[in-house]
N, C-alpha and C positions, 0 to 999 in steps of 0.2 A: 582555088587551092584544091588539090586532089587528096585522095586517101592517104598516100604515103607521106605527104607533107604534114597532114593532120596527125598521123600516127607519130611522127617525129615530135611534134609539139606535145602530144599526150605523154610520150616517153620522158620528156624533160621534167615532168612532175608538176608543172604549173597549170592550174585550172583544169585538172583531170576530168571533172564532171562535164565541163563544157565540151572538151574534145571527145569524150566518150559519146555524148549526145550527137556531136557533129558527125562523127564517123558513122554512127547508126543512121542518121538522117541521109547521108550520102548513099549508104547501102540500100535504104528504102527507095530513094529516088532512082537509083540505077536498076535495081531488081524489081521494083514495083510490088505488086501483090504477092509475088513469089517470096518476098522477104517480110515475114511477120503478117499478122492479120490486120484487117481494117480497124478492129477494136484496139489493138496495140498501137497502131499509128495514131489514132485519136488520143489515146492516153499520153503518148509522147508529145503530141502537139499541145496538149493541155497542161503539161508539166510546168510550163512557163508561169502559170497562175498559182503554183504551189511553192510557197516560200522555201521549203526544204529541198525542192527539186528544180528550182528555177533555172539553174545553170545547165542542167541536163536538157531541159525543154528549150532553152535558148539555143544551145548547140545543135539540138536536133532540127529545130526550125531552120537555122542557118544552113546546115548541111543539106537538108531536104530541098530548100529553095535555091540552092546554088545552081547556076546555069552552066 
């Protein structure tokens, strides 16, 4: 799934946190260190362990790990 498709899902209003994280993860994967700092990347990767931000973290990891 690419950025535009993920953006469409985000725009539908369902599970916005997941898709927000997914898009950010895709951007980090594509741009590498030019997009965000290493510290921000670690924070996003660890959000999956935070009950209040779990969906953001899950989306980020899925987007970042997308081949």
